[in-house]
VEXKOL-882452 format. One record per residue (C-alpha): x, y, z; residue in three letters. Coordinates in steps of 0.001 Angstrom, whole numbers, padded with zeros to 6 digits, always signed. Layout:
<pts>
XYZALA
...
</pts>
This chain:
<pts>
+071560-113066-081680UNK
+073075-112273-078302UNK
+076661-113469-077957UNK
+079364-113064-075319UNK
+082822-114293-076269UNK
+085633-114383-073733UNK
+089324-114373-074592UNK
+092683-113783-072947UNK
+092879-116775-070637UNK
+096087-118728-070255UNK
+098767-120171-068004UNK
+100628-117895-065582UNK
+102916-118269-062574UNK
+101747-117025-059198UNK
+102263-113268-059021UNK
+101675-112829-062729UNK
+098997-110898-064604UNK
+096369-111525-067252UNK
+093790-109381-068977UNK
+090550-111025-069985UNK
+088315-109563-072656UNK
+084680-110175-073523UNK
+083305-109227-076926UNK
+079567-108583-076861UNK
+077289-108650-079870UNK
+073595-108746-080698UNK
+072534-106193-078076UNK
+073336-102736-076743UNK
+075992-103211-074082UNK
+075150-099975-072273UNK
+071658-101301-071484UNK
+073060-103811-068994UNK
+075231-104334-065971UNK
+078046-106753-066696UNK
+080079-109098-064548UNK
+082701-111795-064391UNK
+082030-115062-062610UNK
+084342-118053-062302UNK
+084172-121778-061639UNK
+087242-123429-060127UNK
+087989-127158-060409UNK
+085225-129036-058624UNK
+083672-125806-057385UNK
+080428-124012-058072UNK
+080370-120772-060007UNK
+081160-117720-057922UNK
+080946-113991-058360UNK
+084198-112177-059168UNK
+083399-108592-060208UNK
+080579-106484-061640UNK
+080055-103002-063025UNK
+077055-100808-063787UNK
+076055-099900-067345UNK
+078547-097015-067412UNK
+081292-098731-065444UNK
+081069-095917-062932UNK
+080244-098230-060043UNK
+082006-101521-059468UNK
+081822-104353-056983UNK
+084305-107133-056211UNK
+084436-110376-054334UNK
+086603-110074-051232UNK
+088976-112688-052630UNK
+089970-110475-055589UNK
+089559-106986-054163UNK
+092693-104917-054728UNK
+094055-107362-057315UNK
+091427-107430-060083UNK
+089876-104523-061968UNK
+086723-104693-064076UNK
+086177-102152-066845UNK
+084114-101737-069977UNK
+084111-099851-073251UNK
+080531-099554-074470UNK
+081629-097975-077736UNK
+083669-101106-078484UNK
+081064-103495-077033UNK
+083721-104871-074735UNK
+084159-105878-071098UNK
+087545-106441-069457UNK
+089042-107967-066347UNK
+092591-107003-065420UNK
+093976-109620-063050UNK
+097165-108872-061140UNK
+099085-110705-058428UNK
+097502-113963-059513UNK
+097266-116843-057059UNK
+096816-120587-057679UNK
+093358-120180-056063UNK
+092414-117988-059046UNK
+092593-121030-061325UNK
+089147-121329-062911UNK
+087059-120917-065994UNK
+086087-117250-066183UNK
+082708-116288-067602UNK
+081459-112997-069005UNK
+077927-112371-067751UNK
+075146-109972-068708UNK
+072429-108990-066296UNK
+071054-106496-063814UNK
+072766-104570-061061UNK
+074194-105526-058609UNK
+074745-108763-060574UNK
+076493-110479-057688UNK
+074402-113619-058036UNK
+073523-115732-061041UNK
+069813-115065-060377UNK
+070424-111535-061682UNK
+072048-112760-064910UNK
+070420-113533-068236UNK
+073292-114390-070604UNK
+076616-116150-070148UNK
+079583-116654-072410UNK
+081249-120046-072795UNK
+084216-119080-070652UNK
+087991-118874-070863UNK
+090412-120959-068809UNK
+092852-119304-066425UNK
+095483-121494-064781UNK
+097908-120179-062173UNK
+100782-122371-061012UNK
+102992-121959-057964UNK
</pts>
């Protein structure tokens, strides 16, 4: 059974950092591109960051470029998102997503986790 389980969300002041993790099970992680999407309050889901099966190529939304870093450890079946210099606009539910490169749109996804809440206050 395919499962994606996010963790690491929380409450942070603006300028702070968080590291999100996604534990994958029920499939071979290295067979897929992986990504993080987010949905802010009253907003539609949007692309945040994606990486190829090896993590060797990455892609970021302009709004997080230079602040967030996506990485993966296929041996540990894990995906990560390091978030630095957080802004209140980063407040959202963050989702771990499996799919196909470039995985910048939900049409290229086939599995989603349930999400983890990130709240940034000013």
